C-alpha positions in Angstrom: 248.2 104.2 441.9 244.7 103.6 440.5 241.8 105.1 442.3 239.8 102.7 444.4 236.6 101.5 442.7 233.7 101.5 445.1 232.2 98.1 445.8 228.7 97.4 444.5 226.1 97.1 447.1 224.1 93.9 447.7 221.1 95.4 446.0 223.1 96.4 443.0 224.7 93.0 442.7 221.2 91.4 443.0 219.8 93.7 440.3 222.8 93.0 438.0 222.3 89.2 438.4 218.6 89.6 437.7 219.3 91.6 434.5 221.9 89.0 433.4 219.5 86.2 434.0 216.8 88.0 432.0 219.3 88.6 429.2 220.2 84.9 429.1 216.6 83.8 429.1 215.9 86.2 426.2 218.8 84.8 424.3 217.7 81.2 424.9 214.2 82.1 423.8 215.5 83.6 420.6 217.7 80.6 419.9 214.9 78.2 420.5 212.6 80.2 418.2 215.3 80.3 415.5 215.9 76.5 415.8 212.2 75.8 415.7 211.9 77.8 412.6 214.8 76.0 411.0 213.3 72.6 411.9 209.9 73.6 410.6 211.5 74.8 407.4 213.4 71.6 407.0 210.3 69.5 407.6 208.3 71.5 405.0 211.2 71.1 402.5 211.3 67.3 403.0 207.6 67.0 402.6 207.8 69.1 399.4 210.6 66.9 398.1 208.7 63.7 398.9 205.5 65.1 397.2 207.5 66.1 394.1 209.2 62.7 394.0 205.9 61.0 394.4 204.4 63.0 391.6 207.1 62.1 389.2 207.1 58.5 390.3 203.4 58.4 389.7 203.8 59.9 386.3 206.6 57.5 385.4 204.6 54.5 386.5 202.0 55.2 383.8 204.6 55.8 381.0 205.6 53.1 378.5 207.8 52.9 375.5 204.9 54.1 373.5 204.4 57.2 375.6 207.0 59.1 373.5 206.6 57.1 370.3 206.3 59.6 367.4 205.4 57.2 364.6 202.0 56.2 363.3 199.7 54.7 366.0 196.5 52.7 365.4 193.4 54.7 366.4 192.1 53.5 369.8 195.3 51.6 370.7 196.7 51.9 374.2 200.2 52.6 375.6 200.9 48.9 376.1 200.4 48.1 372.4 196.9 46.7 372.8 193.9 47.3 370.5 190.7 47.1 372.5 187.7 45.5 370.8 184.1 45.9 372.0 180.6 45.6 370.6 181.3 48.5 368.2 184.5 47.0 366.9 188.2 47.9 367.4 189.0 51.0 369.4 185.7 51.0 371.2 185.9 49.3 374.6 182.8 48.0 376.3 182.2 50.3 379.3 182.4 48.6 382.7 183.1 45.2 381.1 185.7 42.6 382.0 189.1 43.5 380.6 190.7 40.6 378.7 194.2 41.1 377.2 195.4 38.6 374.6 199.0 38.7 373.5 199.4 36.9 370.2 201.7 36.4 367.2 200.0 35.5 363.9 202.8 33.0 363.2 202.6 31.3 366.6 201.0 27.9 366.2 199.7 27.9 369.8 197.9 31.2 369.1 196.3 29.5 366.1 195.1 26.7 368.4 193.8 29.3 370.8 191.8 30.9 368.0 190.5 27.6 366.8 189.3 26.6 370.3 188.2 30.0 371.6 187.7 32.3 368.6 183.9 32.2 368.6 183.8 32.8 372.3 186.2 35.8 372.0 183.9 37.3 369.4 180.7 36.7 371.4 182.2 38.2 374.6 183.1 41.4 372.8 179.8 41.5 370.8 177.5 41.1 373.8 179.4 43.5 376.0 180.6 41.0 378.6 184.2 41.8 377.9 186.5 44.2 376.2 189.0 42.0 374.2 192.3 43.7 373.8 194.5 42.1 371.2 198.3 42.8 371.4 199.7 41.8 368.0 203.3 41.0 368.5 206.3 40.2 366.3 208.2 37.7 368.4 208.6 35.2 365.6 210.0 37.4 362.8 213.1 35.3 362.8 211.0 32.2 362.0 209.8 33.3 358.6 212.8 33.0 356.4 213.6 36.7 356.6 210.2 38.0 355.4 209.2 39.4 358.8 205.9 37.7 358.5 204.9 38.4 362.2 205.5 42.1 361.8 203.7 42.2 358.4 200.6 40.3 359.7 200.5 42.4 362.9 200.7 45.6 360.8 197.9 44.4 358.6 195.7 43.7 361.6 196.5 47.1 363.1 195.7 48.7 359.7 192.3 47.0 359.4 191.5 47.7 363.1 192.1 51.4 362.6 190.4 51.8 359.2 187.5 49.3 359.5 187.0 48.6 363.2 184.2 46.1 362.7 186.5 43.9 360.5 189.2 43.5 363.1 188.1 40.1 364.5 187.0 38.6 361.2 190.4 39.5 359.7 192.3 38.1 362.6 190.2 34.9 362.2 191.1 34.7 358.6 194.8 35.2 359.3 194.8 32.3 361.8 192.6 30.1 359.5 195.3 30.4 356.9 198.3 30.5 359.2 201.6 29.5 357.6 204.1 27.2 359.2 207.0 28.4 361.2 210.3 28.4 359.3 208.8 29.2 355.9 208.4 32.6 354.3 204.8 33.1 355.5 202.1 34.6 353.4 203.0 37.1 350.8 201.6 40.7 351.0 199.4 39.8 348.0 198.0 36.8 349.9 197.3 38.8 353.0 195.4 41.4 350.9 193.4 38.6 349.3 192.5 37.2 352.7 191.4 40.6 353.9 189.1 41.1 351.0 187.7 37.6 351.4 187.0 38.3 355.1 185.0 41.4 354.2 187.6 44.2 354.3 187.2 46.8 351.6 189.5 46.7 348.6 190.7 50.2 349.4 191.8 49.3 352.9 193.2 45.9 351.8 195.4 47.6 349.2 197.0 49.7 352.0 198.1 46.7 354.1 201.5 46.3 352.4 202.4 50.0 353.1 203.6 49.0 356.5 202.0 52.0 358.2 202.2 50.6 361.7 205.4 48.5 361.3 207.4 50.7 363.7 204.5 50.6 366.2 204.4 46.8 366.1 208.1 46.8 366.9 207.8 49.1 369.9 204.6 47.3 371.1 206.5 44.0 371.0 209.3 45.5 373.2 206.7 46.9 375.6 205.1 43.5 376.0 208.4 42.2 377.2 208.7 45.0 379.7 205.3 44.1 380.9 206.5 40.6 381.6 205.0 38.8 378.6 207.4 36.1 377.7 205.4 34.0 375.2 202.2 33.7 373.2 199.4 33.3 373.7 199.4 35.1 377.1 196.0 35.9 378.5 195.2 38.4 381.2 191.7 38.7 382.8 191.2 42.0 384.6 195.0 42.5 384.8 195.7 39.0 386.2 197.6 36.3 384.3 195.1 33.5 383.5 196.8 30.2 383.6 193.7 28.0 382.9 193.6 25.4 380.2 192.6 27.3 377.1 192.8 24.1 375.0 189.7 22.9 376.8 186.6 24.2 375.0 184.6 26.5 377.2 187.3 27.0 379.9 188.3 30.5 378.7 184.6 31.5 378.3 183.8 30.3 381.8 186.8 32.2 383.3 185.7 35.5 381.7 182.1 35.0 382.6 183.0 34.2 386.2 185.0 37.4 386.3 182.0 39.3 385.0 
């Protein structure tokens, strides 16, 4: 028979209960501290993930099809396929001026009409510093030139002149529109484009390089980028990033819109 175990006194039981309560409080405190540390760590991790995602989203927002393009790019052109033109010519924006983006195709008859009505105003706005005129030469109508890819060839020629002789960009564009071929035909030959360039004031050396197609690939990617940017036709005009839907066939309407924006 087991020996009798003496009963704990009231004081001993009270002390044991106090010690047990203290032990439980200590365990609870440690558990709460551990949980708080886990929670803080989780919050920090979530914030870090959000910040990282935001960084990459921000970077991605500024990227275009031309961001990773490895072909020849016209000097001064932007990642949306635009060539800015200011008082110093192509590739030299007018600082602090109104931003005017004009999406055009040198075979587009409506673009030819726009040039006829507003060409002088475009040139004066760039020359006097009121606006930076950014031309986006597109190749939407290549399939309307009997297989000669006239839109691409003309856009490449414009990009070549803009890069090599910036002051001649607008005069050459004016010459291309003044001698614009009809849709459905073969368009101007390379020799005819060269002759127009020289007549407009482009040096013979630069004019002779137009048929080399230096920026042909760039024109193609820039045209795709314009579609990504929501441009569905030409001419499309943006003033300070906003689509301008005014009546560009009315003389002075375009000029007034840009002047008002300034």
